[in-house]
C-alpha positions in Angstrom: 0.0 -0.2 0.3 1.1 3.3 -0.4 -0.2 7.1 0.0 -1.5 9.1 -2.9 -0.6 12.8 -3.5 -3.9 14.1 -5.6 -3.5 17.7 -7.4 -3.6 19.2 -10.8 -2.2 22.1 -12.5 -5.2 24.3 -12.7 -5.2 24.8 -8.8 -1.9 27.3 -9.9 -4.0 29.0 -12.2 -6.8 30.3 -9.3 -5.1 34.1 -9.1 -6.3 36.1 -5.9 -5.0 39.8 -6.0 -1.8 40.9 -5.1 -1.1 40.9 -1.1 -4.1 38.0 -0.5 -3.1 35.3 1.9 -4.8 32.9 -0.2 -2.2 33.1 -3.4 -0.7 30.2 -5.5 2.5 30.6 -4.1 0.8 28.1 -1.4 0.6 24.9 -3.2 4.1 26.2 -5.3 5.7 25.9 -2.1 3.8 22.3 -1.0 4.8 20.8 -4.2 8.2 21.6 -4.1 8.1 20.5 0.1 6.4 17.3 -1.5 9.3 16.8 -4.7 10.8 13.8 -4.6 8.8 11.5 -1.6 7.1 8.2 -2.3 3.7 9.2 -3.4 1.5 7.5 -6.2 1.2 11.2 -8.1 -2.5 11.4 -9.1 -4.2 14.2 -11.3 -7.6 15.5 -10.0 -10.3 15.4 -12.0 -13.0 17.7 -12.4 -15.6 17.6 -10.1 -19.7 17.0 -11.1 -22.5 18.8 -10.4 -24.4 16.1 -8.8 -21.3 15.4 -6.7 -21.4 19.5 -5.6 -25.4 19.1 -5.2 -25.0 16.5 -1.8 -23.8 19.9 -0.2 -25.1 22.5 -2.2 -28.5 23.6 -4.3 -27.9 23.9 -7.5 -28.8 28.1 -7.4 -25.5 28.2 -5.5 -23.9 26.0 -7.9 -25.4 28.4 -10.9 -23.8 31.5 -8.9 -20.6 30.3 -8.8 -20.2 29.6 -11.8 -22.0 32.8 -13.0 -19.4 34.8 -11.1 -16.7 33.0 -13.2 -14.6 35.9 -14.8 -13.2 35.7 -18.5 -10.3 38.4 -17.6 -9.1 40.0 -14.4 -10.6 38.9 -10.5 -13.9 39.4 -9.0 -14.6 39.0 -5.5 -17.8 37.0 -4.0 -17.5 38.6 -1.0 -15.0 40.3 1.0 -12.7 37.8 1.3 -13.3 35.5 -1.9 -12.0 35.8 -5.5 -12.2 34.3 -9.0 -10.3 35.0 -11.6 -10.3 32.8 -15.0 -8.7 29.5 -13.7 -10.9 29.5 -10.7 -13.8 27.2 -11.5 -11.9 24.8 -13.1 -9.9 25.2 -9.5 -12.6 24.7 -7.8 -14.3 21.6 -9.3 -10.4 20.2 -9.6 -10.7 20.5 -5.5 -14.3 18.7 -5.3 -12.8 16.2 -8.1 -9.6 15.3 -6.1 -11.4 14.9 -2.9 -13.8 12.6 -4.3 -11.1 10.8 -6.4 -9.2 10.3 -2.7 -12.5 8.8 -1.3 -12.3 6.8 -4.7 -8.9 5.4 -3.9 -8.8 4.9 -0.7 -12.1 2.9 -0.2 -11.1 0.6 -3.2 -7.8 -0.2 -1.1 -5.7 1.3 -4.4 -3.8 3.4 -1.4 -4.0 3.6 2.5 -4.2 7.0 2.3 -4.2 10.2 0.3 -3.3 13.6 0.4 -5.2 16.6 -1.6 -2.8 19.6 -2.2 -5.7 21.5 -4.1 -7.1 25.0 -3.7 -9.0 26.5 -3.1 -9.9 25.3 0.1 -13.6 24.4 1.6 -14.5 24.1 4.8 -16.0 27.5 5.3 -18.2 26.9 2.1 -21.8 27.2 3.5 -25.0 25.7 1.0 -25.1 28.8 -0.4 -22.7 31.2 0.4 -19.0 31.5 -0.2 -16.7 32.8 2.3 -13.2 32.8 3.5 -11.4 31.9 0.4 -13.9 29.0 0.1 -16.5 28.4 -3.4 -17.5 24.8 -2.6 -17.6 22.3 0.6 -15.0 20.2 -0.8 -14.6 17.7 2.9 -18.1 17.9 3.3 -18.9 16.4 0.0 -16.3 13.9 0.1 -17.9 12.6 3.2 -21.7 12.3 1.5 -20.2 10.9 -1.3 -18.3 7.8 0.9 -21.6 7.3 2.4 -24.1 7.1 -0.4 -21.8 6.5 -3.1 -19.6 3.9 -1.2 -22.3 2.9 1.2 -20.7 3.4 4.4 -22.2 4.6 7.2 -20.2 6.0 9.6 -17.0 8.6 8.3 -15.5 11.2 10.7 -14.5 14.4 9.8 -11.7 16.0 11.9 -10.5 19.4 11.6 -7.6 21.2 12.6 -7.5 24.1 10.7 -6.7 27.8 13.2 -10.4 28.8 12.0 -13.7 26.8 12.9 -14.2 24.9 9.7 -18.0 27.0 9.8 -19.0 25.7 6.3 -18.2 21.7 7.3 -20.2 22.1 10.4 -23.3 23.6 8.5 -23.6 21.0 5.9 -23.0 18.2 7.8 -24.3 18.8 11.2 -27.8 17.3 10.8 -26.6 14.3 9.2 -25.9 11.4 12.1 -23.5 9.6 9.9 -20.9 12.3 10.0 -19.4 13.1 13.2 -17.3 16.6 12.6 -14.4 17.4 15.2 -12.9 20.8 14.9 -10.0 22.5 17.3 -9.5 25.8 16.3 -8.8 29.8 17.6 -11.7 31.0 19.4 -12.7 34.4 19.7 -11.7 34.5 15.9 -13.2 35.0 12.6 -15.6 33.3 11.4 -16.9 33.6 14.9 -18.5 29.9 14.9 -17.5 27.1 16.5 -18.8 27.1 20.2 -18.7 24.0 22.3 -22.4 23.9 23.1 -23.0 23.2 19.0 -23.1 19.9 19.1 -25.1 18.9 16.0 -28.2 16.8 15.7 -26.9 13.4 17.6 -23.5 14.9 19.5 -22.2 14.5 15.9 -20.4 17.7 16.0 -17.5 18.5 18.7 -15.8 21.9 19.3 -12.9 22.5 21.1 -11.8 26.5 21.3 -8.4 27.1 22.1 -7.3 30.4 23.6 -4.9 33.0 21.3 -1.6 31.6 22.3 -2.6 27.9 23.0 1.0 25.8 22.4 1.2 22.6 21.0 1.1 21.3 24.5 -2.7 22.4 24.8 -3.8 21.0 21.5 -2.3 17.9 22.5 -3.7 17.5 25.6 -7.6 18.0 23.9 -7.0 16.1 21.3 -6.3 13.0 23.6 -8.7 14.3 26.4 -12.1 15.7 23.8 -11.0 14.4 20.2 -9.5 11.5 20.0 -12.2 10.1 22.3 -14.8 11.2 20.4 -13.5 9.8 16.9 -12.9 6.2 18.4 -16.5 5.9 20.2 -17.9 7.1 17.3 -15.6 3.9 14.7 -15.8 6.0 11.4 -15.0 3.6 9.1 -13.2 6.3 6.9 -11.5 9.5 8.5 -11.6 13.0 6.5 -9.3 15.3 7.7 -9.2 19.3 6.6 -5.4 20.0 7.0 -5.2 23.6 7.6 -2.0 24.4 8.9 -2.5 28.3 10.1 -2.2 27.1 13.5 1.5 27.3 13.1 3.2 30.5 15.5 4.6 31.6 12.1 0.8 32.2 10.5 0.1 35.8 10.1 -3.8 35.3 10.1 -4.1 33.8 13.5 -2.3 33.7 17.1 -2.2 29.8 18.4 1.7 28.9 19.2 1.9 25.5 17.6 5.3 24.2 16.0 5.8 22.4 12.4 6.6 19.1 14.8 3.2 19.4 16.7 1.1 18.6 12.7 3.5 15.5 12.7 2.2 14.1 16.4 -1.6 15.1 15.3 -1.0 13.3 12.0 1.1 9.9 14.0 -2.8 10.1 16.0 -5.0 10.3 13.5 -3.4 7.0 11.9 -3.4 5.2 15.5 -7.4 5.8 15.4 -7.6 5.8 11.7 -5.9 2.2 12.3 -7.8 0.9 15.4 -11.4 2.0 13.3 -11.0 2.3 9.6 -7.8 -0.1 8.5 -5.8 3.1 8.3 -8.4 4.8 5.3 -7.5 8.4 5.9 -8.7 11.5 3.1 -6.8 15.0 4.2 -7.4 17.9 1.9 -5.5 21.3 2.3 -7.3 23.8 3.9 -5.5 26.9 5.6 -1.7 27.9 5.9 -0.6 31.3 5.5 3.1 31.3 6.5 5.1 29.8 2.9 7.7 28.3 4.6 5.6 27.2 7.9 3.0 25.8 5.4 5.2 23.5 3.4 7.8 21.9 6.2 3.9 21.6 8.1 2.5 20.0 5.3 5.4 17.9 4.1 6.1 16.4 7.7 2.1 15.5 7.6 2.5 13.8 4.5 6.1 12.0 5.8 3.6 10.5 8.8 0.6 9.6 5.9 3.6 7.8 3.6 4.7 5.9 6.6 1.6 5.2 8.0 0.4 4.1 4.8 3.3 1.4 3.9 
């Protein structure tokens, strides 16, 4: 068995305005850091509207497509932009996540990392926000359940910002467990501990500004990992944001690169115990380019080691 790296050059053509943190260089730095690693390199296919419609109404799909410019860049909201290459990139991000589910559940690979952008965990059913157009991980979860016939899928989101979109898209489905650690207070202002979903299937672990690696390791062991273990998922999805790193300019947590490696190891432990090691990880945030590349590379190194 091995680890898949799923990406596509189209994801380098989603161009944002100068100075925007969700920039092309993010993916370029990650791909450079992954060069030469033992990975099954796979092209992300274009996602399809039927899969997107598992979580977004057709009106949202049409709105995003209708906003796609033929030149320049247009804002969808204060933070989220589209260029002529953005629509294809967004469909690759969806298609990459779905392809990863197929590869992992089909036994082709043990786990997969989707190095695609734009990210997705802030996109709500009818709202683009936070750099996100479609809910990539939520789509992948629904696809695994509905297309592959799974009964339980867990999502762990360790991005520094709460995955409000993923929560909103999944909280009414008891087949999905959504567990998130994130800085609070911080944009988007959601993710309180009292938000628990329809069947206790949402777990939010807010972290105070300045929280370090010891804090997240303790909360992982105390709350998130036991919840995932108790859920006994058949597949583990990861929203892999690396913006809790102490170097990140958009937040104020104090994690080190090594903390992301530790988290990945522990998630692999849970996956080994409950879902045959099956993990699909999708890139979310991370805006200091060096810290992002180092952290993502260590995350993938662990997946490779555990996927053998």
